[in-house]
Biopython code that builds the backbone (N, CA, C, O; Angstrom):
import numpy as np
from Bio.PDB.StructureBuilder import StructureBuilder

atoms = [
    (1, "MET", "N", (-31.666, -162.762, 3.071)),
    (1, "MET", "CA", (-31.372, -162.736, 1.653)),
    (1, "MET", "C", (-32.318, -161.747, 0.985)),
    (1, "MET", "O", (-33.532, -161.855, 1.163)),
    (2, "PHE", "N", (-31.815, -160.814, 0.244)),
    (2, "PHE", "CA", (-32.589, -159.774, -0.428)),
    (2, "PHE", "C", (-33.424, -158.958, 0.554)),
    (2, "PHE", "O", (-34.375, -158.299, 0.136)),
    (3, "GLY", "N", (-33.104, -158.981, 1.824)),
    (3, "GLY", "CA", (-33.880, -158.274, 2.824)),
    (3, "GLY", "C", (-35.208, -158.932, 3.136)),
    (3, "GLY", "O", (-36.067, -158.329, 3.779)),
    (4, "ALA", "N", (-35.384, -160.163, 2.685)),
    (4, "ALA", "CA", (-36.634, -160.894, 2.902)),
    (4, "ALA", "C", (-36.424, -161.995, 3.940)),
    (4, "ALA", "O", (-35.303, -162.443, 4.178)),
    (5, "LEU", "N", (-37.509, -162.409, 4.537)),
    (5, "LEU", "CA", (-37.485, -163.521, 5.476)),
    (5, "LEU", "C", (-37.139, -164.793, 4.715)),
    (5, "LEU", "O", (-37.712, -165.062, 3.660)),
    (6, "CYS", "N", (-36.203, -165.576, 5.246)),
    (6, "CYS", "CA", (-35.840, -166.809, 4.553)),
    (6, "CYS", "C", (-35.716, -167.962, 5.536)),
    (6, "CYS", "O", (-35.570, -167.764, 6.743)),
    (7, "MET", "N", (-35.776, -169.161, 4.995)),
    (7, "MET", "CA", (-35.616, -170.391, 5.754)),
    (7, "MET", "C", (-34.280, -171.000, 5.339)),
    (7, "MET", "O", (-33.997, -171.141, 4.149)),
    (8, "LYS", "N", (-33.466, -171.357, 6.321)),
    (8, "LYS", "CA", (-32.150, -171.903, 6.029)),
    (8, "LYS", "C", (-32.031, -173.334, 6.527)),
    (8, "LYS", "O", (-32.667, -173.728, 7.504)),
    (9, "ALA", "N", (-31.204, -174.100, 5.833)),
    (9, "ALA", "CA", (-30.877, -175.462, 6.242)),
    (9, "ALA", "C", (-29.882, -175.386, 7.399)),
    (9, "ALA", "O", (-29.310, -174.324, 7.644)),
    (10, "PRO", "N", (-29.666, -176.492, 8.115)),
    (10, "PRO", "CA", (-28.704, -176.488, 9.229)),
    (10, "PRO", "C", (-27.296, -176.013, 8.842)),
    (10, "PRO", "O", (-26.555, -175.534, 9.699)),
    (11, "ASN", "N", (-26.918, -176.141, 7.557)),
    (11, "ASN", "CA", (-25.596, -175.700, 7.124)),
    (11, "ASN", "C", (-25.539, -174.204, 6.808)),
    (11, "ASN", "O", (-24.500, -173.700, 6.381)),
    (12, "GLY", "N", (-26.662, -173.485, 7.017)),
    (12, "GLY", "CA", (-26.692, -172.049, 6.798)),
    (12, "GLY", "C", (-27.089, -171.613, 5.410)),
    (12, "GLY", "O", (-27.214, -170.415, 5.157)),
    (13, "LYS", "N", (-27.291, -172.553, 4.500)),
    (13, "LYS", "CA", (-27.683, -172.214, 3.128)),
    (13, "LYS", "C", (-29.177, -171.921, 3.065)),
    (13, "LYS", "O", (-29.974, -172.610, 3.700)),
    (14, "ALA", "N", (-29.556, -170.904, 2.303)),
    (14, "ALA", "CA", (-30.968, -170.552, 2.130)),
    (14, "ALA", "C", (-31.672, -171.618, 1.300)),
    (14, "ALA", "O", (-31.156, -172.066, 0.276)),
    (15, "ALA", "N", (-32.862, -172.021, 1.757)),
    (15, "ALA", "CA", (-33.662, -173.024, 1.061)),
    (15, "ALA", "C", (-34.977, -172.443, 0.553)),
    (15, "ALA", "O", (-35.521, -172.919, -0.444)),
    (16, "ALA", "N", (-35.488, -171.421, 1.228)),
    (16, "ALA", "CA", (-36.742, -170.798, 0.822)),
    (16, "ALA", "C", (-36.715, -169.324, 1.221)),
    (16, "ALA", "O", (-36.154, -168.954, 2.252)),
    (17, "ILE", "N", (-37.327, -168.503, 0.393)),
    (17, "ILE", "CA", (-37.387, -167.067, 0.630)),
    (17, "ILE", "C", (-38.833, -166.619, 0.470)),
    (17, "ILE", "O", (-39.458, -166.881, -0.557)),
    (18, "PHE", "N", (-39.359, -165.952, 1.475)),
    (18, "PHE", "CA", (-40.703, -165.406, 1.386)),
    (18, "PHE", "C", (-40.620, -164.098, 0.605)),
    (18, "PHE", "O", (-39.897, -163.179, 0.991)),
    (19, "TRP", "N", (-41.365, -164.022, -0.495)),
    (19, "TRP", "CA", (-41.264, -162.880, -1.386)),
    (19, "TRP", "C", (-42.651, -162.452, -1.848)),
    (19, "TRP", "O", (-43.317, -163.173, -2.590)),
    (20, "LYS", "N", (-43.078, -161.283, -1.407)),
    (20, "LYS", "CA", (-44.389, -160.730, -1.743)),
    (20, "LYS", "C", (-45.478, -161.743, -1.397)),
    (20, "LYS", "O", (-45.602, -162.122, -0.232)),
    (21, "ASP", "N", (-46.266, -162.190, -2.366)),
    (21, "ASP", "CA", (-47.333, -163.155, -2.087)),
    (21, "ASP", "C", (-46.948, -164.562, -2.530)),
    (21, "ASP", "O", (-47.804, -165.357, -2.918)),
    (22, "SER", "N", (-45.668, -164.856, -2.470)),
    (22, "SER", "CA", (-45.181, -166.171, -2.895)),
    (22, "SER", "C", (-43.983, -166.587, -2.052)),
    (22, "SER", "O", (-43.493, -165.831, -1.214)),
    (23, "VAL", "N", (-43.536, -167.791, -2.296)),
    (23, "VAL", "CA", (-42.310, -168.284, -1.674)),
    (23, "VAL", "C", (-41.430, -168.823, -2.799)),
    (23, "VAL", "O", (-41.910, -169.505, -3.705)),
    (24, "MET", "N", (-40.143, -168.508, -2.731)),
    (24, "MET", "CA", (-39.184, -169.058, -3.690)),
    (24, "MET", "C", (-38.453, -170.203, -2.997)),
    (24, "MET", "O", (-37.942, -170.051, -1.887)),
    (25, "PHE", "N", (-38.414, -171.337, -3.663)),
    (25, "PHE", "CA", (-37.762, -172.522, -3.115)),
    (25, "PHE", "C", (-36.576, -172.898, -3.995)),
    (25, "PHE", "O", (-36.654, -172.808, -5.220)),
    (26, "LYS", "N", (-35.486, -173.318, -3.374)),
    (26, "LYS", "CA", (-34.308, -173.789, -4.099)),
    (26, "LYS", "C", (-34.520, -175.285, -4.361)),
    (26, "LYS", "O", (-34.239, -176.124, -3.505)),
    (27, "LEU", "N", (-35.018, -175.598, -5.555)),
    (27, "LEU", "CA", (-35.393, -176.969, -5.886)),
    (27, "LEU", "C", (-34.510, -177.538, -6.985)),
    (27, "LEU", "O", (-33.868, -176.807, -7.739)),
    (28, "ALA", "N", (-34.495, -178.856, -7.053)),
    (28, "ALA", "CA", (-33.744, -179.557, -8.091)),
    (28, "ALA", "C", (-34.511, -180.816, -8.481)),
    (28, "ALA", "O", (-35.401, -181.266, -7.759)),
    (29, "GLY", "N", (-34.159, -181.366, -9.610)),
    (29, "GLY", "CA", (-34.688, -182.651, -10.037)),
    (29, "GLY", "C", (-36.201, -182.715, -10.144)),
    (29, "GLY", "O", (-36.850, -181.817, -10.680)),
    (30, "ARG", "N", (-36.741, -183.809, -9.617)),
    (30, "ARG", "CA", (-38.176, -184.081, -9.722)),
    (30, "ARG", "C", (-39.030, -183.014, -9.043)),
    (30, "ARG", "O", (-40.050, -182.600, -9.594)),
    (31, "ALA", "N", (-38.631, -182.565, -7.859)),
    (31, "ALA", "CA", (-39.398, -181.545, -7.143)),
    (31, "ALA", "C", (-39.476, -180.253, -7.957)),
    (31, "ALA", "O", (-40.529, -179.618, -8.014)),
    (32, "LYS", "N", (-38.379, -179.869, -8.578)),
    (32, "LYS", "CA", (-38.358, -178.664, -9.405)),
    (32, "LYS", "C", (-39.310, -178.810, -10.583)),
    (32, "LYS", "O", (-40.078, -177.893, -10.876)),
    (33, "GLN", "N", (-39.268, -179.950, -11.258)),
    (33, "GLN", "CA", (-40.129, -180.168, -12.421)),
    (33, "GLN", "C", (-41.598, -180.205, -12.013)),
    (33, "GLN", "O", (-42.447, -179.633, -12.697)),
    (34, "GLU", "N", (-41.901, -180.873, -10.907)),
    (34, "GLU", "CA", (-43.290, -180.921, -10.425)),
    (34, "GLU", "C", (-43.811, -179.517, -10.109)),
    (34, "GLU", "O", (-44.943, -179.177, -10.452)),
    (35, "ALA", "N", (-42.983, -178.713, -9.460)),
    (35, "ALA", "CA", (-43.396, -177.349, -9.122)),
    (35, "ALA", "C", (-43.653, -176.527, -10.376)),
    (35, "ALA", "O", (-44.644, -175.801, -10.452)),
    (36, "LEU", "N", (-42.773, -176.636, -11.350)),
    (36, "LEU", "CA", (-42.940, -175.874, -12.585)),
    (36, "LEU", "C", (-44.164, -176.322, -13.372)),
    (36, "LEU", "O", (-44.687, -175.562, -14.187)),
    (37, "ASN", "N", (-44.626, -177.544, -13.138)),
    (37, "ASN", "CA", (-45.808, -178.055, -13.832)),
    (37, "ASN", "C", (-47.113, -177.744, -13.107)),
    (37, "ASN", "O", (-48.178, -178.128, -13.590)),
    (38, "LEU", "N", (-47.066, -177.060, -11.960)),
    (38, "LEU", "CA", (-48.296, -176.752, -11.226)),
    (38, "LEU", "C", (-49.268, -175.954, -12.076)),
    (38, "LEU", "O", (-50.468, -176.229, -12.059)),
    (39, "ASP", "N", (-48.782, -174.986, -12.808)),
    (39, "ASP", "CA", (-49.600, -174.256, -13.773)),
    (39, "ASP", "C", (-48.677, -173.492, -14.706)),
    (39, "ASP", "O", (-47.477, -173.362, -14.464)),
    (40, "SER", "N", (-49.265, -172.998, -15.766)),
    (40, "SER", "CA", (-48.433, -172.290, -16.737)),
    (40, "SER", "C", (-48.896, -170.849, -16.945)),
    (40, "SER", "O", (-48.495, -170.198, -17.910)),
    (41, "ALA", "N", (-49.746, -170.350, -16.034)),
    (41, "ALA", "CA", (-50.211, -168.967, -16.148)),
    (41, "ALA", "C", (-49.040, -168.006, -15.949)),
    (41, "ALA", "O", (-48.094, -168.313, -15.224)),
    (42, "GLN", "N", (-49.107, -166.878, -16.576)),
    (42, "GLN", "CA", (-48.025, -165.903, -16.487)),
    (42, "GLN", "C", (-47.754, -165.486, -15.046)),
    (42, "GLN", "O", (-46.602, -165.230, -14.695)),
    (43, "ILE", "N", (-48.775, -165.412, -14.209)),
    (43, "ILE", "CA", (-48.568, -165.029, -12.812)),
    (43, "ILE", "C", (-48.429, -166.247, -11.915)),
    (43, "ILE", "O", (-48.466, -166.131, -10.690)),
    (44, "GLY", "N", (-48.270, -167.406, -12.521)),
    (44, "GLY", "CA", (-48.177, -168.641, -11.755)),
    (44, "GLY", "C", (-46.749, -168.991, -11.384)),
    (44, "GLY", "O", (-45.906, -168.115, -11.190)),
    (45, "VAL", "N", (-46.495, -170.265, -11.288)),
    (45, "VAL", "CA", (-45.184, -170.789, -10.905)),
    (45, "VAL", "C", (-44.182, -170.515, -12.027)),
    (45, "VAL", "O", (-44.482, -170.705, -13.206)),
    (46, "HIS", "N", (-42.997, -170.070, -11.642)),
    (46, "HIS", "CA", (-41.954, -169.833, -12.643)),
    (46, "HIS", "C", (-40.584, -169.793, -11.966)),
    (46, "HIS", "O", (-40.481, -169.634, -10.749)),
    (47, "LEU", "N", (-39.542, -169.940, -12.773)),
    (47, "LEU", "CA", (-38.190, -169.763, -12.259)),
    (47, "LEU", "C", (-38.014, -168.296, -11.912)),
    (47, "LEU", "O", (-38.402, -167.418, -12.682)),
    (48, "TYR", "N", (-37.431, -168.032, -10.756)),
    (48, "TYR", "CA", (-37.219, -166.649, -10.349)),
    (48, "TYR", "C", (-36.186, -166.013, -11.260)),
    (48, "TYR", "O", (-35.146, -166.603, -11.549)),
    (49, "ASP", "N", (-36.483, -164.807, -11.706)),
    (49, "ASP", "CA", (-35.590, -164.095, -12.616)),
    (49, "ASP", "C", (-35.605, -162.614, -12.266)),
    (49, "ASP", "O", (-36.605, -161.929, -12.485)),
    (50, "SER", "N", (-34.517, -162.128, -11.730)),
    (50, "SER", "CA", (-34.383, -160.713, -11.401)),
    (50, "SER", "C", (-33.240, -160.152, -12.224)),
    (50, "SER", "O", (-32.139, -159.945, -11.712)),
    (51, "HIS", "N", (-33.496, -159.912, -13.476)),
    (51, "HIS", "CA", (-32.518, -159.433, -14.457)),
    (51, "HIS", "C", (-31.541, -160.523, -14.877)),
    (51, "HIS", "O", (-30.892, -160.413, -15.917)),
    (52, "ARG", "N", (-31.437, -161.554, -14.087)),
    (52, "ARG", "CA", (-30.650, -162.728, -14.467)),
    (52, "ARG", "C", (-31.226, -163.918, -13.698)),
    (52, "ARG", "O", (-31.535, -163.806, -12.512)),
    (53, "PRO", "N", (-31.366, -165.048, -14.375)),
    (53, "PRO", "CA", (-31.947, -166.213, -13.690)),
    (53, "PRO", "C", (-31.098, -166.650, -12.502)),
    (53, "PRO", "O", (-29.870, -166.575, -12.539)),
    (54, "MET", "N", (-31.762, -167.100, -11.461)),
    (54, "MET", "CA", (-31.076, -167.636, -10.287)),
    (54, "MET", "C", (-31.271, -169.142, -10.323)),
    (54, "MET", "O", (-32.398, -169.624, -10.204)),
    (55, "LYS", "N", (-30.218, -169.870, -10.482)),
    (55, "LYS", "CA", (-30.260, -171.308, -10.701)),
    (55, "LYS", "C", (-31.052, -172.054, -9.622)),
    (55, "LYS", "O", (-30.700, -172.034, -8.443)),
    (56, "GLY", "N", (-32.126, -172.709, -10.057)),
    (56, "GLY", "CA", (-32.885, -173.581, -9.184)),
    (56, "GLY", "C", (-33.944, -172.923, -8.318)),
    (56, "GLY", "O", (-34.672, -173.623, -7.615)),
    (57, "TRP", "N", (-34.054, -171.608, -8.344)),
    (57, "TRP", "CA", (-35.039, -170.930, -7.504)),
    (57, "TRP", "C", (-36.370, -170.869, -8.235)),
    (57, "TRP", "O", (-36.490, -170.235, -9.283)),
    (58, "VAL", "N", (-37.383, -171.546, -7.659)),
    (58, "VAL", "CA", (-38.717, -171.605, -8.252)),
    (58, "VAL", "C", (-39.661, -170.782, -7.377)),
    (58, "VAL", "O", (-39.763, -171.014, -6.173)),
    (59, "GLN", "N", (-40.346, -169.827, -7.989)),
    (59, "GLN", "CA", (-41.278, -168.963, -7.270)),
    (59, "GLN", "C", (-42.678, -169.563, -7.369)),
    (59, "GLN", "O", (-43.213, -169.746, -8.462)),
    (60, "ILE", "N", (-43.265, -169.868, -6.200)),
    (60, "ILE", "CA", (-44.578, -170.500, -6.141)),
    (60, "ILE", "C", (-45.539, -169.555, -5.420)),
    (60, "ILE", "O", (-45.345, -169.256, -4.242)),
    (61, "PRO", "N", (-46.592, -169.075, -6.133)),
    (61, "PRO", "CA", (-47.509, -168.097, -5.547)),
    (61, "PRO", "C", (-48.432, -168.696, -4.482)),
    (61, "PRO", "O", (-48.543, -169.912, -4.325)),
    (62, "PHE", "N", (-49.089, -167.782, -3.758)),
    (62, "PHE", "CA", (-49.963, -168.146, -2.651)),
    (62, "PHE", "C", (-51.057, -169.130, -3.054)),
    (62, "PHE", "O", (-51.459, -169.958, -2.238)),
    (63, "LYS", "N", (-51.541, -169.063, -4.268)),
    (63, "LYS", "CA", (-52.623, -169.966, -4.661)),
    (63, "LYS", "C", (-52.220, -171.434, -4.558)),
    (63, "LYS", "O", (-53.082, -172.312, -4.594)),
    (64, "HIS", "N", (-50.926, -171.712, -4.430)),
    (64, "HIS", "CA", (-50.421, -173.080, -4.238)),
    (64, "HIS", "C", (-49.854, -173.264, -2.826)),
    (64, "HIS", "O", (-49.038, -174.157, -2.599)),
    (65, "SER", "N", (-50.277, -172.435, -1.888)),
    (65, "SER", "CA", (-49.706, -172.467, -0.534)),
    (65, "SER", "C", (-49.894, -173.810, 0.174)),
    (65, "SER", "O", (-49.119, -174.138, 1.073)),
    (66, "ALA", "N", (-50.883, -174.574, -0.201)),
    (66, "ALA", "CA", (-51.093, -175.894, 0.414)),
    (66, "ALA", "C", (-49.917, -176.832, 0.120)),
    (66, "ALA", "O", (-49.724, -177.820, 0.829)),
    (67, "LYS", "N", (-49.141, -176.534, -0.906)),
    (67, "LYS", "CA", (-47.996, -177.365, -1.292)),
    (67, "LYS", "C", (-46.663, -176.821, -0.784)),
    (67, "LYS", "O", (-45.630, -177.470, -0.948)),
    (68, "TRP", "N", (-46.676, -175.639, -0.169)),
    (68, "TRP", "CA", (-45.427, -175.010, 0.279)),
    (68, "TRP", "C", (-44.646, -175.896, 1.242)),
    (68, "TRP", "O", (-43.423, -175.984, 1.132)),
    (69, "LYS", "N", (-45.310, -176.547, 2.170)),
    (69, "LYS", "CA", (-44.597, -177.372, 3.153)),
    (69, "LYS", "C", (-43.808, -178.489, 2.468)),
    (69, "LYS", "O", (-42.660, -178.755, 2.825)),
    (70, "ARG", "N", (-44.424, -179.135, 1.489)),
    (70, "ARG", "CA", (-43.753, -180.208, 0.748)),
    (70, "ARG", "C", (-42.514, -179.674, 0.015)),
    (70, "ARG", "O", (-41.455, -180.301, 0.030)),
    (71, "TYR", "N", (-42.663, -178.508, -0.626)),
    (71, "TYR", "CA", (-41.523, -177.948, -1.350)),
    (71, "TYR", "C", (-40.452, -177.420, -0.396)),
    (71, "TYR", "O", (-39.269, -177.420, -0.735)),
    (72, "ALA", "N", (-40.853, -176.975, 0.778)),
    (72, "ALA", "CA", (-39.872, -176.541, 1.780)),
    (72, "ALA", "C", (-38.991, -177.719, 2.197)),
    (72, "ALA", "O", (-37.774, -177.577, 2.314)),
    (73, "LYS", "N", (-39.605, -178.874, 2.419)),
    (73, "LYS", "CA", (-38.830, -180.072, 2.776)),
    (73, "LYS", "C", (-37.878, -180.458, 1.658)),
    (73, "LYS", "O", (-36.724, -180.796, 1.919)),
    (74, "SER", "N", (-38.344, -180.412, 0.418)),
    (74, "SER", "CA", (-37.480, -180.727, -0.734)),
    (74, "SER", "C", (-36.338, -179.743, -0.849)),
    (74, "SER", "O", (-35.209, -180.132, -1.149)),
    (75, "ALA", "N", (-36.619, -178.458, -0.610)),
    (75, "ALA", "CA", (-35.579, -177.427, -0.709)),
    (75, "ALA", "C", (-34.508, -177.624, 0.362)),
    (75, "ALA", "O", (-33.319, -177.473, 0.084)),
    (76, "ILE", "N", (-34.920, -177.959, 1.577)),
    (76, "ILE", "CA", (-33.954, -178.226, 2.657)),
    (76, "ILE", "C", (-33.055, -179.392, 2.254)),
    (76, "ILE", "O", (-31.835, -179.317, 2.397)),
    (77, "GLU", "N", (-33.652, -180.460, 1.754)),
    (77, "GLU", "CA", (-32.853, -181.624, 1.314)),
    (77, "GLU", "C", (-31.900, -181.229, 0.197)),
    (77, "GLU", "O", (-30.766, -181.705, 0.147)),
    (78, "ASN", "N", (-32.352, -180.366, -0.692)),
    (78, "ASN", "CA", (-31.535, -179.943, -1.827)),
    (78, "ASN", "C", (-30.292, -179.169, -1.390)),
    (78, "ASN", "O", (-29.212, -179.379, -1.941)),
    (79, "VAL", "N", (-30.432, -178.289, -0.418)),
    (79, "VAL", "CA", (-29.304, -177.428, -0.038)),
    (79, "VAL", "C", (-28.470, -177.925, 1.118)),
    (79, "VAL", "O", (-27.345, -177.458, 1.296)),
    (80, "LYS", "N", (-28.977, -178.865, 1.921)),
    (80, "LYS", "CA", (-28.244, -179.232, 3.125)),
    (80, "LYS", "C", (-26.951, -179.984, 2.860)),
    (80, "LYS", "O", (-26.068, -179.997, 3.718)),
    (81, "GLY", "N", (-26.817, -180.599, 1.716)),
    (81, "GLY", "CA", (-25.585, -181.319, 1.412)),
    (81, "GLY", "C", (-24.604, -180.529, 0.589)),
    (81, "GLY", "O", (-23.570, -181.062, 0.188)),
    (82, "LYS", "N", (-24.903, -179.245, 0.319)),
    (82, "LYS", "CA", (-24.047, -178.443, -0.551)),
    (82, "LYS", "C", (-23.112, -177.565, 0.242)),
    (82, "LYS", "O", (-22.320, -176.823, -0.339)),
]
sb = StructureBuilder()
sb.init_structure("model")
sb.init_model(0)
sb.init_chain("A")
sb.init_seg("    ")
for serial, (resi, resn, name, xyz) in enumerate(atoms, 1):
    if name == "N":
        sb.init_residue(resn, " ", resi, " ")
    sb.init_atom(name, np.array(xyz, "f"), 0.0, 1.0, " ", f" {name:<3s}", serial, name[0])
structure = sb.get_structure()
C-alpha cells in the first residue's frame, strides 16, 4: 500500500502501514480514541491526511513505539471482519 511495508489481516485487508518514522494503524472505537489521546503535539499522533482524510487511519510516531504492538492487535481485529 502506497509502496510502503504493511501488515495485513488474514482476509488480505491492510491493518498497519510503516510510514517514515511512524506506523499508521486502521483503528476504530476505543482504540482509535486512546491513540488520538496519546499526545496533542503537532508532530504527534494524528489522523492520517494526504490531501484527503483516510477513514480510521491513525498515524503514531516512533516516540510511542512501545504501544505499537497493542495497536497492531486492535487494527487486525478492526479489519479482519470487514
